Backbone atoms as SQL, in Angstrom:
CREATE TABLE atoms (id INTEGER PRIMARY KEY, chain TEXT, resi INTEGER, resn TEXT, atom TEXT, x REAL, y REAL, z REAL);
INSERT INTO atoms VALUES
  (1, 'A', 1, 'UNK', 'N', -12.546, 16.155, 10.300),
  (2, 'A', 1, 'UNK', 'CA', -11.883, 14.922, 10.639),
  (3, 'A', 1, 'UNK', 'C', -12.955, 13.850, 10.866),
  (4, 'A', 2, 'UNK', 'N', -12.904, 12.757, 10.111),
  (5, 'A', 2, 'UNK', 'CA', -13.876, 11.678, 10.306),
  (6, 'A', 2, 'UNK', 'C', -13.708, 11.039, 11.684),
  (7, 'A', 3, 'UNK', 'N', -14.817, 10.670, 12.266),
  (8, 'A', 3, 'UNK', 'CA', -14.799, 10.004, 13.562),
  (9, 'A', 3, 'UNK', 'C', -15.597, 8.718, 13.481),
  (10, 'A', 4, 'UNK', 'N', -15.255, 7.806, 14.353),
  (11, 'A', 4, 'UNK', 'CA', -15.939, 6.524, 14.418),
  (12, 'A', 4, 'UNK', 'C', -16.095, 6.167, 15.888),
  (13, 'A', 5, 'UNK', 'N', -17.298, 5.846, 16.279),
  (14, 'A', 5, 'UNK', 'CA', -17.550, 5.427, 17.647),
  (15, 'A', 5, 'UNK', 'C', -17.934, 3.952, 17.614),
  (16, 'A', 6, 'UNK', 'N', -17.235, 3.149, 18.407),
  (17, 'A', 6, 'UNK', 'CA', -17.510, 1.720, 18.478),
  (18, 'A', 6, 'UNK', 'C', -18.175, 1.400, 19.808),
  (19, 'A', 7, 'UNK', 'N', -19.230, 0.624, 19.743),
  (20, 'A', 7, 'UNK', 'CA', -19.956, 0.224, 20.934),
  (21, 'A', 7, 'UNK', 'C', -20.094, -1.288, 20.911),
  (22, 'A', 8, 'UNK', 'N', -19.820, -1.908, 22.060),
  (23, 'A', 8, 'UNK', 'CA', -19.936, -3.357, 22.160),
  (24, 'A', 8, 'UNK', 'C', -20.869, -3.701, 23.314),
  (25, 'A', 9, 'UNK', 'N', -21.809, -4.613, 23.083),
  (26, 'A', 9, 'UNK', 'CA', -22.722, -4.990, 24.161),
  (27, 'A', 9, 'UNK', 'C', -22.052, -5.873, 25.217),
  (28, 'A', 10, 'UNK', 'N', -20.904, -6.418, 24.863),
  (29, 'A', 10, 'UNK', 'CA', -20.211, -7.297, 25.806),
  (30, 'A', 10, 'UNK', 'C', -19.499, -6.516, 26.893),
  (31, 'A', 11, 'UNK', 'N', -19.013, -7.249, 27.882),
  (32, 'A', 11, 'UNK', 'CA', -18.302, -6.625, 28.998),
  (33, 'A', 11, 'UNK', 'C', -16.805, -6.513, 28.733),
  (34, 'A', 12, 'UNK', 'N', -16.347, -7.144, 27.696),
  (35, 'A', 12, 'UNK', 'CA', -14.917, -7.147, 27.392),
  (36, 'A', 12, 'UNK', 'C', -14.515, -5.814, 26.759),
  (37, 'A', 13, 'UNK', 'N', -13.358, -5.315, 27.152),
  (38, 'A', 13, 'UNK', 'CA', -12.803, -4.068, 26.609),
  (39, 'A', 13, 'UNK', 'C', -12.477, -4.266, 25.124),
  (40, 'A', 14, 'UNK', 'N', -13.030, -3.414, 24.275),
  (41, 'A', 14, 'UNK', 'CA', -12.811, -3.598, 22.830),
  (42, 'A', 14, 'UNK', 'C', -11.635, -2.786, 22.302),
  (43, 'A', 15, 'UNK', 'N', -11.173, -1.807, 23.047),
  (44, 'A', 15, 'UNK', 'CA', -10.070, -0.978, 22.551),
  (45, 'A', 15, 'UNK', 'C', -8.841, -1.816, 22.224),
  (46, 'A', 16, 'UNK', 'N', -8.469, -2.715, 23.137),
  (47, 'A', 16, 'UNK', 'CA', -7.288, -3.555, 22.909),
  (48, 'A', 16, 'UNK', 'C', -7.470, -4.439, 21.680),
  (49, 'A', 17, 'UNK', 'N', -8.674, -4.917, 21.479),
  (50, 'A', 17, 'UNK', 'CA', -8.951, -5.769, 20.321),
  (51, 'A', 17, 'UNK', 'C', -8.812, -4.965, 19.028),
  (52, 'A', 18, 'UNK', 'N', -9.362, -3.767, 19.028),
  (53, 'A', 18, 'UNK', 'CA', -9.295, -2.912, 17.837),
  (54, 'A', 18, 'UNK', 'C', -7.853, -2.492, 17.575),
  (55, 'A', 19, 'UNK', 'N', -7.131, -2.124, 18.617),
  (56, 'A', 19, 'UNK', 'CA', -5.722, -1.746, 18.438),
  (57, 'A', 19, 'UNK', 'C', -4.909, -2.900, 17.871),
  (58, 'A', 20, 'UNK', 'N', -5.140, -4.104, 18.368),
  (59, 'A', 20, 'UNK', 'CA', -4.426, -5.278, 17.866),
  (60, 'A', 20, 'UNK', 'C', -4.779, -5.547, 16.404),
  (61, 'A', 21, 'UNK', 'N', -6.042, -5.387, 16.051),
  (62, 'A', 21, 'UNK', 'CA', -6.462, -5.593, 14.658),
  (63, 'A', 21, 'UNK', 'C', -5.809, -4.556, 13.740),
  (64, 'A', 22, 'UNK', 'N', -5.750, -3.311, 14.209),
  (65, 'A', 22, 'UNK', 'CA', -5.108, -2.262, 13.402),
  (66, 'A', 22, 'UNK', 'C', -3.612, -2.521, 13.267),
  (67, 'A', 23, 'UNK', 'N', -2.967, -2.949, 14.340),
  (68, 'A', 23, 'UNK', 'CA', -1.541, -3.285, 14.281),
  (69, 'A', 23, 'UNK', 'C', -1.282, -4.433, 13.309),
  (70, 'A', 24, 'UNK', 'N', -2.154, -5.434, 13.341),
  (71, 'A', 24, 'UNK', 'CA', -2.010, -6.564, 12.429),
  (72, 'A', 24, 'UNK', 'C', -2.172, -6.112, 10.976),
  (73, 'A', 25, 'UNK', 'N', -3.174, -5.284, 10.726),
  (74, 'A', 25, 'UNK', 'CA', -3.391, -4.776, 9.362),
  (75, 'A', 25, 'UNK', 'C', -2.203, -3.953, 8.896),
  (76, 'A', 26, 'UNK', 'N', -1.650, -3.148, 9.798),
  (77, 'A', 26, 'UNK', 'CA', -0.481, -2.351, 9.455),
  (78, 'A', 26, 'UNK', 'C', 0.703, -3.244, 9.099),
  (79, 'A', 27, 'UNK', 'N', 0.879, -4.311, 9.838),
  (80, 'A', 27, 'UNK', 'CA', 1.954, -5.269, 9.529),
  (81, 'A', 27, 'UNK', 'C', 1.759, -5.898, 8.151),
  (82, 'A', 28, 'UNK', 'N', 0.519, -6.252, 7.841),
  (83, 'A', 28, 'UNK', 'CA', 0.223, -6.835, 6.521),
  (84, 'A', 28, 'UNK', 'C', 0.489, -5.833, 5.406),
  (85, 'A', 29, 'UNK', 'N', 0.099, -4.585, 5.622),
  (86, 'A', 29, 'UNK', 'CA', 0.343, -3.549, 4.616),
  (87, 'A', 29, 'UNK', 'C', 1.838, -3.330, 4.404),
  (88, 'A', 30, 'UNK', 'N', 2.592, -3.300, 5.483),
  (89, 'A', 30, 'UNK', 'CA', 4.038, -3.098, 5.367),
  (90, 'A', 30, 'UNK', 'C', 4.701, -4.276, 4.656),
  (91, 'A', 31, 'UNK', 'N', 4.215, -5.482, 4.886),
  (92, 'A', 31, 'UNK', 'CA', 4.737, -6.644, 4.156),
  (93, 'A', 31, 'UNK', 'C', 4.395, -6.523, 2.677),
  (94, 'A', 32, 'UNK', 'N', 3.201, -6.052, 2.372),
  (95, 'A', 32, 'UNK', 'CA', 2.802, -5.829, 0.982),
  (96, 'A', 32, 'UNK', 'C', 3.670, -4.780, 0.305),
  (97, 'A', 33, 'UNK', 'N', 4.016, -3.740, 1.038),
  (98, 'A', 33, 'UNK', 'CA', 4.898, -2.699, 0.502),
  (99, 'A', 33, 'UNK', 'C', 6.260, -3.289, 0.171),
  (100, 'A', 34, 'UNK', 'N', 6.790, -4.092, 1.070),
  (101, 'A', 34, 'UNK', 'CA', 8.105, -4.708, 0.805),
  (102, 'A', 34, 'UNK', 'C', 8.060, -5.617, -0.425),
  (103, 'A', 35, 'UNK', 'N', 6.997, -6.433, -0.530),
  (104, 'A', 35, 'UNK', 'CA', 6.868, -7.320, -1.708),
  (105, 'A', 35, 'UNK', 'C', 6.744, -6.513, -2.996),
  (106, 'A', 36, 'UNK', 'N', 5.941, -5.462, -2.954),
  (107, 'A', 36, 'UNK', 'CA', 5.725, -4.653, -4.153),
  (108, 'A', 36, 'UNK', 'C', 6.997, -3.921, -4.547),
  (109, 'A', 37, 'UNK', 'N', 7.712, -3.380, -3.567),
  (110, 'A', 37, 'UNK', 'CA', 8.985, -2.716, -3.870),
  (111, 'A', 37, 'UNK', 'C', 9.982, -3.700, -4.471),
  (112, 'A', 38, 'UNK', 'N', 9.975, -4.933, -4.003),
  (113, 'A', 38, 'UNK', 'CA', 10.861, -5.955, -4.572),
  (114, 'A', 38, 'UNK', 'C', 10.499, -6.215, -6.040),
  (115, 'A', 39, 'UNK', 'N', 9.202, -6.309, -6.324),
  (116, 'A', 39, 'UNK', 'CA', 8.772, -6.523, -7.711),
  (117, 'A', 39, 'UNK', 'C', 9.192, -5.358, -8.595),
  (118, 'A', 40, 'UNK', 'N', 9.074, -4.135, -8.067),
  (119, 'A', 40, 'UNK', 'CA', 9.494, -2.963, -8.850),
  (120, 'A', 40, 'UNK', 'C', 10.988, -3.011, -9.123),
  (121, 'A', 41, 'UNK', 'N', 11.786, -3.368, -8.125),
  (122, 'A', 41, 'UNK', 'CA', 13.238, -3.473, -8.344),
  (123, 'A', 41, 'UNK', 'C', 13.569, -4.540, -9.389),
  (124, 'A', 42, 'UNK', 'N', 12.792, -5.629, -9.396),
  (125, 'A', 42, 'UNK', 'CA', 13.005, -6.682, -10.391),
  (126, 'A', 42, 'UNK', 'C', 12.778, -6.140, -11.802),
  (127, 'A', 43, 'UNK', 'N', 11.696, -5.383, -11.988),
  (128, 'A', 43, 'UNK', 'CA', 11.447, -4.768, -13.295),
  (129, 'A', 43, 'UNK', 'C', 12.543, -3.767, -13.648),
  (130, 'A', 44, 'UNK', 'N', 12.968, -2.979, -12.683),
  (131, 'A', 44, 'UNK', 'CA', 14.014, -1.984, -12.938),
  (132, 'A', 44, 'UNK', 'C', 15.309, -2.650, -13.405),
  (133, 'A', 45, 'UNK', 'N', 15.661, -3.751, -12.759),
  (134, 'A', 45, 'UNK', 'CA', 16.870, -4.477, -13.150),
  (135, 'A', 45, 'UNK', 'C', 16.703, -5.109, -14.528),
  (136, 'A', 46, 'UNK', 'N', 15.550, -5.688, -14.774),
  (137, 'A', 46, 'UNK', 'CA', 15.309, -6.368, -16.050),
  (138, 'A', 46, 'UNK', 'C', 15.360, -5.398, -17.226),
  (139, 'A', 47, 'UNK', 'N', 14.802, -4.206, -17.035),
  (140, 'A', 47, 'UNK', 'CA', 14.707, -3.244, -18.140),
  (141, 'A', 47, 'UNK', 'C', 15.681, -2.078, -18.010),
  (142, 'A', 48, 'UNK', 'N', 16.597, -2.160, -17.064),
  (143, 'A', 48, 'UNK', 'CA', 17.652, -1.172, -16.826),
  (144, 'A', 48, 'UNK', 'C', 17.157, 0.278, -16.870),
  (145, 'A', 49, 'UNK', 'N', 16.060, 0.519, -16.145),
  (146, 'A', 49, 'UNK', 'CA', 15.571, 1.881, -15.935),
  (147, 'A', 49, 'UNK', 'C', 14.815, 1.894, -14.614),
  (148, 'A', 50, 'UNK', 'N', 14.841, 3.051, -13.956),
  (149, 'A', 50, 'UNK', 'CA', 14.107, 3.102, -12.701),
  (150, 'A', 50, 'UNK', 'C', 12.618, 3.301, -12.976),
  (151, 'A', 51, 'UNK', 'N', 11.833, 3.127, -11.953),
  (152, 'A', 51, 'UNK', 'CA', 10.384, 3.170, -12.106),
  (153, 'A', 51, 'UNK', 'C', 9.898, 4.530, -12.581),
  (154, 'A', 52, 'UNK', 'N', 10.523, 5.601, -12.103),
  (155, 'A', 52, 'UNK', 'CA', 10.111, 6.937, -12.537),
  (156, 'A', 52, 'UNK', 'C', 10.361, 7.129, -14.039),
  (157, 'A', 53, 'UNK', 'N', 11.515, 6.668, -14.520),
  (158, 'A', 53, 'UNK', 'CA', 11.815, 6.754, -15.953),
  (159, 'A', 53, 'UNK', 'C', 10.826, 5.917, -16.752),
  (160, 'A', 54, 'UNK', 'N', 10.563, 4.705, -16.275),
  (161, 'A', 54, 'UNK', 'CA', 9.616, 3.837, -16.958),
  (162, 'A', 54, 'UNK', 'C', 8.247, 4.490, -17.056),
  (163, 'A', 55, 'UNK', 'N', 7.760, 5.006, -15.941),
  (164, 'A', 55, 'UNK', 'CA', 6.428, 5.582, -15.920),
  (165, 'A', 55, 'UNK', 'C', 6.324, 6.777, -16.865),
  (166, 'A', 56, 'UNK', 'N', 7.346, 7.608, -16.899),
  (167, 'A', 56, 'UNK', 'CA', 7.349, 8.758, -17.809),
  (168, 'A', 56, 'UNK', 'C', 7.303, 8.282, -19.259),
  (169, 'A', 57, 'UNK', 'N', 8.097, 7.289, -19.594),
  (170, 'A', 57, 'UNK', 'CA', 8.110, 6.762, -20.963),
  (171, 'A', 57, 'UNK', 'C', 6.785, 6.086, -21.296),
  (172, 'A', 58, 'UNK', 'N', 6.241, 5.334, -20.354),
  (173, 'A', 58, 'UNK', 'CA', 4.989, 4.616, -20.571),
  (174, 'A', 58, 'UNK', 'C', 3.831, 5.586, -20.783),
  (175, 'A', 59, 'UNK', 'N', 3.759, 6.594, -19.926),
  (176, 'A', 59, 'UNK', 'CA', 2.656, 7.554, -20.023),
  (177, 'A', 59, 'UNK', 'C', 2.737, 8.435, -21.268),
  (178, 'A', 60, 'UNK', 'N', 3.932, 8.564, -21.847),
  (179, 'A', 60, 'UNK', 'CA', 4.105, 9.347, -23.070),
  (180, 'A', 60, 'UNK', 'C', 4.142, 8.464, -24.317),
  (181, 'A', 61, 'UNK', 'N', 3.673, 7.233, -24.175),
  (182, 'A', 61, 'UNK', 'CA', 3.571, 6.279, -25.292),
  (183, 'A', 61, 'UNK', 'C', 4.891, 6.048, -26.013),
  (184, 'A', 62, 'UNK', 'N', 5.994, 6.048, -25.272),
  (185, 'A', 62, 'UNK', 'CA', 7.295, 5.773, -25.875),
  (186, 'A', 62, 'UNK', 'C', 7.675, 4.300, -25.744),
  (187, 'A', 63, 'UNK', 'N', 6.788, 3.511, -25.126),
  (188, 'A', 63, 'UNK', 'CA', 7.027, 2.073, -24.976),
  (189, 'A', 63, 'UNK', 'C', 5.846, 1.321, -25.554),
  (190, 'A', 64, 'UNK', 'N', 6.147, 0.172, -26.156),
  (191, 'A', 64, 'UNK', 'CA', 5.049, -0.639, -26.667),
  (192, 'A', 64, 'UNK', 'C', 4.358, -1.335, -25.499),
  (193, 'A', 65, 'UNK', 'N', 3.133, -1.692, -25.694),
  (194, 'A', 65, 'UNK', 'CA', 2.337, -2.352, -24.655),
  (195, 'A', 65, 'UNK', 'C', 2.764, -3.809, -24.544),
  (196, 'A', 66, 'UNK', 'N', 3.212, -4.194, -23.351),
  (197, 'A', 66, 'UNK', 'CA', 3.562, -5.591, -23.098),
  (198, 'A', 66, 'UNK', 'C', 2.932, -6.014, -21.764),
  (199, 'A', 67, 'UNK', 'N', 2.877, -7.303, -21.538),
  (200, 'A', 67, 'UNK', 'CA', 2.345, -7.811, -20.287),
  (201, 'A', 67, 'UNK', 'C', 3.197, -7.350, -19.105),
  (202, 'A', 68, 'UNK', 'N', 4.518, -7.378, -19.265),
  (203, 'A', 68, 'UNK', 'CA', 5.411, -6.907, -18.204),
  (204, 'A', 68, 'UNK', 'C', 5.151, -5.443, -17.862),
  (205, 'A', 69, 'UNK', 'N', 4.991, -4.623, -18.887),
  (206, 'A', 69, 'UNK', 'CA', 4.790, -3.197, -18.637),
  (207, 'A', 69, 'UNK', 'C', 3.448, -2.931, -17.975),
  (208, 'A', 70, 'UNK', 'N', 2.429, -3.679, -18.363),
  (209, 'A', 70, 'UNK', 'CA', 1.126, -3.546, -17.719),
  (210, 'A', 70, 'UNK', 'C', 1.228, -3.972, -16.251),
  (211, 'A', 71, 'UNK', 'N', 1.978, -5.024, -15.992),
  (212, 'A', 71, 'UNK', 'CA', 2.162, -5.476, -14.612),
  (213, 'A', 71, 'UNK', 'C', 2.970, -4.449, -13.818),
  (214, 'A', 72, 'UNK', 'N', 3.969, -3.867, -14.435),
  (215, 'A', 72, 'UNK', 'CA', 4.801, -2.855, -13.778),
  (216, 'A', 72, 'UNK', 'C', 3.928, -1.666, -13.348),
  (217, 'A', 73, 'UNK', 'N', 3.082, -1.200, -14.249),
  (218, 'A', 73, 'UNK', 'CA', 2.161, -0.106, -13.922),
  (219, 'A', 73, 'UNK', 'C', 1.233, -0.520, -12.775),
  (220, 'A', 74, 'UNK', 'N', 0.749, -1.738, -12.818),
  (221, 'A', 74, 'UNK', 'CA', -0.115, -2.236, -11.750),
  (222, 'A', 74, 'UNK', 'C', 0.592, -2.254, -10.407),
  (223, 'A', 75, 'UNK', 'N', 1.854, -2.639, -10.400),
  (224, 'A', 75, 'UNK', 'CA', 2.626, -2.653, -9.153),
  (225, 'A', 75, 'UNK', 'C', 2.848, -1.235, -8.630),
  (226, 'A', 76, 'UNK', 'N', 3.064, -0.288, -9.525),
  (227, 'A', 76, 'UNK', 'CA', 3.214, 1.121, -9.114),
  (228, 'A', 76, 'UNK', 'C', 1.929, 1.601, -8.448),
  (229, 'A', 77, 'UNK', 'N', 0.809, 1.309, -9.062),
  (230, 'A', 77, 'UNK', 'CA', -0.482, 1.724, -8.500),
  (231, 'A', 77, 'UNK', 'C', -0.736, 1.029, -7.164),
  (232, 'A', 78, 'UNK', 'N', -0.381, -0.241, -7.088),
  (233, 'A', 78, 'UNK', 'CA', -0.551, -0.991, -5.848),
  (234, 'A', 78, 'UNK', 'C', 0.284, -0.370, -4.728),
  (235, 'A', 79, 'UNK', 'N', 1.521, -0.024, -5.030),
  (236, 'A', 79, 'UNK', 'CA', 2.389, 0.579, -4.022),
  (237, 'A', 79, 'UNK', 'C', 1.792, 1.888, -3.507),
  (238, 'A', 80, 'UNK', 'N', 1.262, 2.689, -4.411),
  (239, 'A', 80, 'UNK', 'CA', 0.637, 3.953, -4.001),
  (240, 'A', 80, 'UNK', 'C', -0.548, 3.699, -3.074),
  (241, 'A', 81, 'UNK', 'N', -1.393, 2.737, -3.413),
  (242, 'A', 81, 'UNK', 'CA', -2.554, 2.415, -2.566),
  (243, 'A', 81, 'UNK', 'C', -2.112, 1.882, -1.203),
  (244, 'A', 82, 'UNK', 'N', -1.093, 1.034, -1.189),
  (245, 'A', 82, 'UNK', 'CA', -0.600, 0.497, 0.078),
  (246, 'A', 82, 'UNK', 'C', -0.053, 1.604, 0.971),
  (247, 'A', 83, 'UNK', 'N', 0.666, 2.551, 0.378),
  (248, 'A', 83, 'UNK', 'CA', 1.179, 3.682, 1.161),
  (249, 'A', 83, 'UNK', 'C', 0.039, 4.540, 1.701),
  (250, 'A', 84, 'UNK', 'N', -0.979, 4.787, 0.889),
  (251, 'A', 84, 'UNK', 'CA', -2.122, 5.584, 1.341),
  (252, 'A', 84, 'UNK', 'C', -2.824, 4.905, 2.518),
  (253, 'A', 85, 'UNK', 'N', -3.066, 3.611, 2.401),
  (254, 'A', 85, 'UNK', 'CA', -3.725, 2.877, 3.480),
  (255, 'A', 85, 'UNK', 'C', -2.869, 2.864, 4.741),
  (256, 'A', 86, 'UNK', 'N', -1.561, 2.700, 4.575),
  (257, 'A', 86, 'UNK', 'CA', -0.649, 2.704, 5.719),
  (258, 'A', 86, 'UNK', 'C', -0.694, 4.041, 6.440),
  (259, 'A', 87, 'UNK', 'N', -0.637, 5.116, 5.683),
  (260, 'A', 87, 'UNK', 'CA', -0.681, 6.446, 6.306),
  (261, 'A', 87, 'UNK', 'C', -2.006, 6.678, 7.019),
  (262, 'A', 88, 'UNK', 'N', -3.096, 6.204, 6.441),
  (263, 'A', 88, 'UNK', 'CA', -4.402, 6.342, 7.088),
  (264, 'A', 88, 'UNK', 'C', -4.412, 5.597, 8.416),
  (265, 'A', 89, 'UNK', 'N', -3.932, 4.361, 8.423),
  (266, 'A', 89, 'UNK', 'CA', -3.906, 3.590, 9.674),
  (267, 'A', 89, 'UNK', 'C', -3.010, 4.231, 10.721),
  (268, 'A', 90, 'UNK', 'N', -1.853, 4.727, 10.285),
  (269, 'A', 90, 'UNK', 'CA', -0.927, 5.343, 11.218),
  (270, 'A', 90, 'UNK', 'C', -1.492, 6.627, 11.822),
  (271, 'A', 91, 'UNK', 'N', -2.408, 7.266, 11.128),
  (272, 'A', 91, 'UNK', 'CA', -2.950, 8.532, 11.614),
  (273, 'A', 91, 'UNK', 'C', -4.112, 8.346, 12.586),
  (274, 'A', 92, 'UNK', 'N', -4.594, 7.118, 12.773),
  (275, 'A', 92, 'UNK', 'CA', -5.721, 6.880, 13.666),
  (276, 'A', 92, 'UNK', 'C', -5.295, 7.121, 15.110),
  (277, 'A', 93, 'UNK', 'N', -6.124, 7.866, 15.802),
  (278, 'A', 93, 'UNK', 'CA', -5.867, 8.163, 17.226),
  (279, 'A', 93, 'UNK', 'C', -7.072, 7.716, 18.046),
  (280, 'A', 94, 'UNK', 'N', -6.783, 7.197, 19.211),
  (281, 'A', 94, 'UNK', 'CA', -7.845, 6.794, 20.127),
  (282, 'A', 94, 'UNK', 'C', -8.026, 7.881, 21.172),
  (283, 'A', 95, 'UNK', 'N', -9.272, 8.205, 21.447),
  (284, 'A', 95, 'UNK', 'CA', -9.577, 9.140, 22.517),
  (285, 'A', 95, 'UNK', 'C', -10.125, 8.355, 23.701),
  (286, 'A', 96, 'UNK', 'N', -9.855, 8.854, 24.872),
  (287, 'A', 96, 'UNK', 'CA', -10.333, 8.152, 26.073),
  (288, 'A', 96, 'UNK', 'C', -11.801, 8.383, 26.311);
């Protein structure tokens, strides 16, 4: 398990500052997830297929290369990265 020790030369308690920064980052990530999911739903509605169907067809070269499809793949990858980062932040624990 990776560990990180933070040391501050100041007299101010840094735990609250770090917790607030992590909470803020988590909020930003969750907003990004909502935006990305909305973009995926827009593509799904436009092309009348869900993202899983699209990805299977795209990866098996059953679709021609278009700007929309490249963007759709990018949004899928972005969503995966946002979820990974969110889970990492949520798993952080502070020790006394």
